[in-house]
N, C-alpha and C positions, 0 to 999 in steps of 0.2 A: 492884593498878591491870587491870582488864579493859579489854576493846576496847570501843568504845562503840559501834560496832557491831552485833557478831555475839558480844557480851561475854566472849569466850574471856579466861583471863587471858593477861597480856602477859610474856612472857619477853626477846623478843630485841632486844636495844639497839640500835638504828639509830646515833644521834650523841648524846655526851653535851656539853654546852655550859655543863654546869657549873650557874650561877648567876646572874641578871641580874633588874633591874629590867624592867618592862611598856618594851617598845619605845615607847611615845606618854605615858609618865609625864615630860613634861618639866617643870622645877623652874623655880621663881621663883628670884630672887637670895638673898632669905628662907629660902627652905627649903633651902638649902646648907649650914647650918649642922643642920639637922634631920637626925634618921635616914631614911635610905632603907630601902626593903622590897624586898629579893630573893626570887625564887620559882627553885625548881628550871627546868631548859629540859633535858628526858634524854627524848629522841624514843624511841618503842618502834614496831616493826613485829609486827603481829600474822602470826601463824604459818598461821592461816585462813582470813583474809578477805585479809590482805596490806594492810590500811589501815593507814598511818603514820600516828601520834598523839602530843601531849603530853599529859597530865591536865591538867584544868582548875584547876590551884592559886591561879591569878587570875580570878574569878570574871567571865563575861561582862558582868552590870550593873556589873559597877566596871572595866572597861576601858571599855565602849562609853555614855559616859555625858556630860555637860553639858560636861565641861571637854575632850574629844575634839577634838584640833587637826589631824586629815588631811582637807581640802577637795579635792574631787578637781578641782575646775574650775581648780584652780592649775597644772595640767599640760596644756599645750596640746595634746600628744600624745593625750593621755587622753579628752579632748574629743574630736577627730577622731577617733579608734577609735568613741567614741561614735555619732558622726554617721553615719558608714561604716556601722555596724551597723544604724542604723534605716532607711537608705535600702535596706539588703539587705532587710530583714524586711519592708518595705514590700512593695517589690519580687516577695517570694517570696511570701509570703503574704495581700496585699491589704488591710492593715489601713486603716483609715478612721474617718470620723466615728462610724460604727456599731460601732465594734469597741472595747473596753478594755484597754487597758494598764496592768500593774501592774509594779511595778517593788521588789524587796526588798533593802534597803541602799540606797537611792536617794540618799545623800547630800546634796550641797546642790542637784541636780536638773540636774546635768552632762549626762545619757542623755534623761531625760523631756522637757525643753527641746526636743529635736527633735522627738520626737513631737506638742509640743503646737503646736509649728510649722507641723505640718502638718495641726490641725484633728483630730488624733486623742484623745478622750478619755483622760486617764490619773492614777492614783493611785499615788504612793511611800509605801511603807513605812520610816521610818527611827529608828533605837531613840539616835539621838545627836540632841538637840533644837537645838543650835546649827545645826551642818548642814541639819538640817529647816528652821530660821528660814529658810536663805539661800533653800531652794528655793521656798517659799511665797511669799518676796519675787520672787521669777520667776514668781509668779501658777500656782505646781503644786502641786497639793491636795496635802498631806503628813501622813502620820498618824505621832507620833512613838512606836513601840511597837515590843517584840521582837514577829516573827513566829515562828508556831509553829501546834501544830494548835489550841488552843483560841483563838486569834484568827483563824485560818482561818474557822474554825465562825462567830465573830461576824462576820467578812465576808458569809460565806454566808447568814446569815440579814438581812442586809442588801440581799442581794441583787448582791452585791459580787465577784463572779466574773469571773478574766480570762480575755482571748481568747488574750492573750501574757501569760507570767507570768516576770518578769526577775529574772536574781539573778547580779552581775558581783561577782567576788571576794567570796562571801558563805559559800558553802555551806563553805571551810574554817574560817569562823569562828564556826562554830555546835558548843557543847559538845554537844547534844542532836543527833544528826545523825538519828536515827531520828522523833523527832517533831518535826524541821524539814520533812522529806521527806512525814512524811505530811500536814501542812500544804499543802506544794505539791499534796498530790492534792485535799485538800478546796478548794483555792482555785481551782483550774484547771476551765473550762467543759468540757463534754464532749468536745467538738473542737478545744478549746483548745492553746495550744503553750507548753510550757518552754523557756526556753535559759539555760543557767548558765555561766559563764564561771571558770576556777581555773588556776592556774598547774600545769604538769604533772609529775607525780611523775617521770616519766621525765626531764626535763629537768633537775630537780632534781638528781638522780644522778648525770647523765652529764656534767653541767656543774658540780656540786661547787656547786649554788647554796645553802650553808647560812645565807647570811643573810638568806634570806626563811622562814627558821623564828624564830618568835617566840612569845610568850603568847597573841595574835590569833589566830594560827594554830592552832586545836586539830586540825587533819586535814590529812594531805600526801595527794595524790589521784591515784589512777592510773583511767584510764577501766574497765578491769575491775571495780573494787571500787565505783564510783561505778554502773555497771550492775547490780550486785547488788544494790548496797543502793535504787535505785530502781523495781528487780524485786518486793521485798520488802515493794513499800508499792502493789503493782499500777499501776507507771508503766514506759514502754518506750522506751529509745531509739529513735529512728529514725534520726537522723544524726549526726555528728560532724567536727569542722574543726579544724585546728590555727591558733594565730594568734599572732603577735610577740611581744604583751603578756608582760610581767613575765620577760623571758626566756625564754616559752616555755609558753604556753597552751592549755588546751582550749576549744572551745566544744561544749555539749553538746545536742541537740536532744530532749526527751521529750514524750510521751503518755499520756493512759489505757492501759491495758491493753486496754481492747475498744475503742477507738477505731481502726476498720479504714479511714480517711479518708487513711491517709497510710503509704506503700510505708516499708518498711525500705530504707535508702539501703546502697551495700556498702561505704560508709566504716567502717559498724559492724565488720563483721567484719575489714576490713583492721585497724582499729586495735587490736581484741582479738590479732590474730597478730602484729602487731608489738610489743605489750608481751610475749607469751610468748616472742616471738624472743628481745628484752632479756632475757629472764630475772628480768622482774618481780615473777611468780608464785612464785616462789621464795626460799628463804630465803640462800641465799648471795648472791645480789642486792646484799643493804643490807651485806655484812662488812666491807667495807674505807672504809668511808665517815669514818671518824674519822681514820684515815692521811691522808688526801687533806684533810680538813679544817684538822688542825693543820699543814699542810705550808702551807696559806693565811696561817696565823695568823704562822707561822714569818716566812714573806717579807714580812708587812706591818710587822712591829716591826723586822724587818732595813732596809728602805727607810728606814723614818721614824729610826732610830737612825743610821745611814750619811748621812740628807741633813741630820740634826741637827748632826752635827761637820762636816759640809761647808761649815755656816753656809747651808745653804736654808731659804726660807721655804716652808711646807708648810700649805696650807688645805684644807677639805673644802666640799662644796658636795650641799646635800641633805639636808635634819636627817630623813633616811629612815628607818623601823624596820630596812631594810636595813642602814644602818650603824650602827646602835646595837648590831645583833646583834654584828658583825663586831669593833665597837670592844670591846664590855664581854667580851667571849671573849679577842681579845686582851690583857687589862686596861690599856688607854691610860685614862689621867686625868689631868684636867685641858688645860691651852691651852701645853704644854711643848712636845709635838710636831707637836700639830695647832693651829693659833694660834687657828682659829675655824672654824663651818660657814654657810656663806651657805645660805640659806632664802628663798623667793618668799612664802611664807604669813604673814602679819602676825601670824595666832595663835602661830607658833611664834619668832619674831623677840622678842629682850630675854630670852629665856630660854635653860637651859640644856639641854645632854642628859642623859637619864637614863644614871645609873652614869658615864659620863664627863665629867660637868660642866661639855664644852667649850661656849662661848657662841656663841648662834644670833645670827645679825647678818644685817644686810641687805645687797644686792648692792653699793652703794657703796662697800661695805668693802674690796672686790677692788683697786679703784683707787687707793684709797687705801695697801694695803700694798705693792701689786704683787708675787705671791707667785710662786716657780718654779713649784711644783706644787698643781695643785688636783686633790684625790682626788674622784672624781664616784660617791659613795654608791647611788644609784639606778642602778646600772651601765647597766640596761633603759632610760633615759633619754639616756643617753650621747651619741649625735649629737643630741638635742634643745639639751642642756647646752650641749657643745661648742659648735654653731653660736649660740646665744645668747652664748658668751663668748669668741667669736672673735678681740676685741680684746685678749685676753693675750698675743696676739702681738706689741705692740707694745714689749713689755720681756722677750720671750722665755719667757713663761710656757707651762707644757704642764699635758697633762692624764694622769691615772692611775685606773687601776681595777685591781682585786683577783681579781675574779673571772671566769673559772674558775682565771686565773691571773694575775700581774703584767702589767700592759701599760702603757707610757706612748707617749702621742699627741701631736704638736702639733696646732693648733688646725685646720689643714686635714684632720685627721681621720686623716693618715700616720702609722703607728707606726714609732716608733725604738726602737732600745737604751737602757738605760739608762744 
């Protein structure tokens, strides 16, 4: 296996999560009796450019298909994050009815709707047809297509180049990162701005966020490495911000190298120095991650077994990819230790988690069972979930997270001892 950016052979193993099915390959009841396909989930760190990555065992076009079950609008906090982003971009760059905003991986229009409401012309590019259809129903022009240099040239021939080109949580999802970034350059107007958001590798390592590793995420990104990738395609970083989403993400701002209308923020050098000080450009930085991951696995299994023996009822909330990585690496199977997982998305309800085969149900099941513990798998949405489910205090229910370590919370957000 060679690095997807610099093409150097990969030898440095970051973490081995063995084998698991794709994290969003939910199963119907009929499929439970059929063979399930597992793929290797071994992550490497490139010694040359320090891109952390998994091979494309499961092809992107097989993952992001018409059965894709993730709809962004079901997270209120994520939609609010998008609204605040739009307000900030309009205030900073002055986008209006004469501008053109394009979003790659626009999902169900959760973000572009806010630009549309301000009268700014928009276009969504979304490979999964079912989520694209939802955006179209909201009146957001959307093309169901995979973005890359070839498609960017098609847009250019139609004179569809962006003043603002957005990609939230998409850069990590592309197997051919060079072709994708080349497409960004082609699709951007001369004085245009690119913003990308992605989970920060620094936070993944520091907080042992191994559950963010799954087959949809081909790359795990630092600012240092992304800057190199963009520069190799004549794009230049001019600002970077840390944002709290997904347990700690970066929002990068890029422009054409030849565009001299935007000053380089001191944030750029500060972030490079922050990553260098942490050791992110050294091989040693990645060496002990496996041991820390295994400690969390043991903690999860011990918790579940202890609660089962004590006669406690445990469920999960959020049929998220994060939870599927955690459950599959820990080897949790069936509804013996976790009775079910609740999720707000109708597209997941009535199905079963890949690998573990735990049933996914609607929220009403919580009151029916009155569980003692609710494991919040999308721990980055912990506060939102605990506020939504505060009523579990009626019977003494508590919330649990396992990243970066086991924590148990009362509904009032007060951490308690297990």
